[in-house]
C-alpha angles and dihedrals in degrees: 000000000000117000119211123197097226091194086073089061120093116249090249091054092047092050090049089051090051089051095049090048092050093047089052091063120095117223090245094054094064108078115199124199119226090255091053093049092050091051091050091049090049091050094047092048090050092049092048090049090052098051093110089058095046125111123223116245091242090056095044091048093052091048091050093049092047095047092234129135116348089004092068112116096018094104121218111000099165094117097072097139091114088058092050089052092047093052090049090053093047088052091053090045092053094045087058090063095254 
């Protein structure tokens, strides 16, 4: 078996690898404890309850790029391409009924 020192990989490549590993799992292969399921249900319920206070990705991205609002103090956030890709992948994930 070949061993790879993952610390030599760029953060982008490691994130891509994480995504590919996650995508390779079947729903049945991830076993949740009762506590994990309860926490997920609690978080989903909270997210659903807070929909009125949510911000669209387009508005958040514009705010981050401009340095206004929640983005103040984060420095230069102009290189947000990785977030655009993450949002795209999340959209694909949610379209598949996950």
